[in-house]
VEXDO-305212 format. One record per residue: residue number from 0; x, y, z of N, C-alpha, C, O, CB in turn. Coordinates in steps of 0.1 Angstrom, whole numbers, plus 5000, padded with zeros to 4 digits. Atoms other than C-alpha are relative to their C-alpha. Glycine has a CB too. Layout:
<atoms>
> NUM,X,Y,Z,X,Y,Z,X,Y,Z,X,Y,Z,X,Y,Z
...
</atoms>
This chain:
<atoms>
> 0,5001,5008,5012,8781,5278,8082,4987,5005,4992,4976,5009,4997,5000,4984,5004
> 1,5010,4998,5007,8761,5284,8055,4997,4990,4990,5005,4986,4982,5003,5011,4995
> 2,5005,5009,5009,8740,5259,8035,4997,5004,4986,5001,5016,4983,4988,4994,5005
> 3,5009,4999,5013,8722,5256,8001,4988,4995,5002,4987,4984,5008,5005,4993,4987
> 4,5013,5001,4999,8687,5256,8001,4993,5000,4986,4995,5011,4979,4996,5008,5008
> 5,5009,5002,5013,8663,5245,7969,4990,5009,5003,4983,5006,5013,4995,4984,4997
> 6,5010,4990,4998,8640,5276,7965,4988,4998,4989,4992,5001,4978,5007,5014,4999
> 7,5011,5000,5012,8606,5270,7943,4990,5011,4999,4981,5010,5008,4992,4986,5001
> 8,5009,4989,5001,8586,5303,7933,4989,4995,4993,4993,4991,4982,5005,5013,4995
> 9,5011,5003,5007,8549,5294,7923,4995,5014,4996,4991,5022,5005,4991,4992,5008
> 10,5007,4987,5003,8536,5323,7904,4986,5000,4995,4982,4990,4990,5007,5008,4991
> 11,5014,5001,5002,8500,5332,7899,4997,5003,4986,4985,5002,4982,4993,5009,5009
> 12,5001,4997,5014,8506,5342,7862,5011,4997,4993,5021,5001,4998,4997,5013,4998
> 13,4990,5003,5012,8528,5330,7833,5008,5015,5001,5003,5026,5001,4991,4997,4984
> 14,4987,4987,5000,8563,5352,7835,5001,5001,4985,5002,4990,4979,5016,4996,5008
> 15,4996,4999,5011,8568,5367,7803,5016,5000,4996,5024,5005,5003,4994,5009,4996
> 16,4987,5004,5005,8598,5358,7783,5011,5014,5003,5021,5013,5010,4998,4996,4980
> 17,4988,4988,4993,8616,5395,7789,5000,5002,5013,5011,5004,5018,4997,5013,4996
> 18,5000,5004,4984,8605,5391,7826,5012,4992,5003,5021,4996,5010,4987,4992,5005
> 19,4991,5009,4998,8625,5361,7826,5015,5002,4998,5024,4998,5006,4997,4991,4993
> 20,4988,4997,5003,8654,5374,7809,5004,5011,5009,5016,5011,5013,5002,5004,4986
> 21,4995,4987,4992,8656,5405,7830,5006,4994,5014,5018,4997,5017,4986,5012,5004
> 22,5000,5006,4989,8655,5385,7861,5014,4990,5002,5021,4990,5012,4986,4992,5000
> 23,4989,5010,5001,8682,5358,7851,5016,5007,4999,5026,5001,4998,4998,4991,4986
> 24,4987,4992,4998,8709,5388,7854,5004,4999,5014,5016,4997,5017,4997,5016,4997
> 25,4999,5004,4986,8704,5384,7892,5001,4987,5007,5010,4983,5015,4990,5003,5005
> 26,5002,5010,4995,8694,5354,7899,5001,4985,4990,4994,4985,4980,4989,5002,5006
> 27,5002,5011,5010,8701,5317,7881,4990,4990,5006,4991,4984,5017,5015,4993,4996
> 28,5011,5009,4997,8672,5298,7881,4995,4992,4989,4999,4995,4978,4988,5008,5006
> 29,5006,5007,5010,8653,5274,7860,4983,4999,5000,4977,4997,5011,5007,4985,5001
> 30,5015,4997,5000,8615,5278,7847,4994,4989,4994,5000,4985,4985,4995,5013,4993
> 31,5006,5009,5004,8591,5252,7840,4996,5001,4983,5000,5011,4977,4990,5000,5009
> 32,5003,4998,5013,8577,5246,7804,4988,5014,4998,4989,5022,4989,4994,4984,4995
> 33,5008,4990,5002,8548,5270,7810,5002,5015,5007,4994,5024,5007,4987,4995,5003
> 34,4996,4989,4995,8568,5297,7829,4993,5006,5013,4993,5018,5016,4999,5009,4989
> 35,5011,4997,4991,8543,5293,7861,5009,4999,5013,5005,5003,5024,4987,4990,5000
> 36,4993,5007,4987,8572,5280,7885,5014,5001,4996,5018,4997,4985,4995,4985,5003
> 37,4987,5000,5001,8608,5289,7892,5006,4993,5008,5001,4991,5019,5005,5011,5000
> 38,4990,5007,4988,8634,5269,7910,5015,5007,5000,5020,5013,4990,5002,4982,4995
> 39,4986,4993,4998,8669,5282,7923,5006,4991,5010,4999,4982,5014,4999,5016,5006
> 40,4990,5005,4990,8696,5270,7946,5006,5013,5008,5012,5022,5001,5013,4992,4993
> 41,4995,4988,4995,8705,5297,7970,5005,4998,5018,4998,4994,5028,4987,5012,4998
> 42,4995,5000,4989,8729,5300,7999,4995,5007,5011,4991,5019,5010,5009,5002,4997
> 43,5005,4990,4991,8719,5311,8033,5001,4991,5015,5002,4979,5017,4983,5004,4996
> 44,4999,5004,4983,8720,5304,8072,4988,4988,5006,4989,4978,5013,4997,5016,5011
> 45,5012,5008,4997,8683,5290,8073,4995,5002,4986,5000,5010,4978,4990,5004,5012
> 46,5010,4996,5011,8655,5285,8048,4997,5010,4996,4999,5014,4985,4990,4996,5000
> 47,5007,4984,4998,8640,5317,8056,5011,5008,4994,5006,5015,4985,4997,5006,5016
> 48,4990,4991,5002,8671,5335,8050,5005,4998,4984,5006,5008,4977,5012,4999,5011
> 49,5002,5004,5014,8675,5318,8015,4991,5004,4993,4994,5009,4982,4999,4989,4999
> 50,5013,4997,5008,8641,5326,8004,5000,5017,5002,4995,5023,4993,4985,4991,5006
> 51,4998,4985,4999,8647,5364,8017,5010,5008,4993,5009,5021,4992,5003,5002,5012
> 52,4989,4996,5008,8678,5366,7997,4993,5000,4986,4996,5009,4978,5012,4990,5003
> 53,5005,5002,5012,8659,5354,7967,4991,5012,4993,4991,5019,4983,4994,4987,5002
> 54,5010,4988,5002,8630,5379,7970,5007,5014,5001,4999,5023,4999,4989,4999,5012
> 55,4993,4988,4995,8654,5407,7979,5005,5006,4983,5005,5018,4980,5016,4996,5015
> 56,4995,4999,5009,8668,5404,7944,4990,5005,4990,4979,5009,4993,5006,4990,4998
> 57,5009,4996,5015,8654,5412,7906,4987,4992,5001,4977,4998,4997,5008,4995,4984
> 58,5011,5008,5001,8629,5382,7911,4991,5006,5007,4981,5008,5000,5000,4987,5003
> 59,5012,4995,4992,8608,5397,7937,4997,5015,4996,4987,5019,5000,5003,4999,5018
> 60,5005,4988,5004,8608,5431,7922,4994,5001,4988,4985,5009,4987,5008,5007,4999
> 61,5006,4996,5014,8602,5426,7884,4989,4988,5000,4979,4989,4992,5013,4999,4986
> 62,5014,5010,5002,8578,5393,7892,4991,5007,5010,4979,5004,5009,5001,4982,5004
> 63,5009,4995,4986,8563,5411,7924,4992,4986,5008,4981,4983,5008,4985,5014,4994
> 64,5003,5007,4994,8563,5383,7942,5002,4999,5014,5012,5001,5021,5004,4993,4995
> 65,5004,4994,4988,8546,5385,7973,4998,4986,5008,4993,4976,5004,4987,5011,5000
> 66,5003,5014,4989,8545,5359,8005,4992,5004,5011,4993,5014,5018,5015,4993,5007
> 67,5011,4996,4990,8517,5358,8028,5007,5001,5013,5014,4992,5017,4987,4989,5001
> 68,4995,4999,4988,8528,5373,8063,4992,4997,5011,4996,4997,5023,5005,5012,5001
</atoms>
């Protein structure tokens, strides 16, 4: 059974409008007013899998989101 998880991505810099527009083709999300945080809801078997799915799509590549391992 898959569940839905809220994923919040905190950016180290403000995202440009063009970057946000390009990533919305792959992931539906909401950005805050200063474009430094993104929120989305993602399906997954666990919270970690849901986060991996978000990072594997355009949001991870275009905005260069990196997690400490």
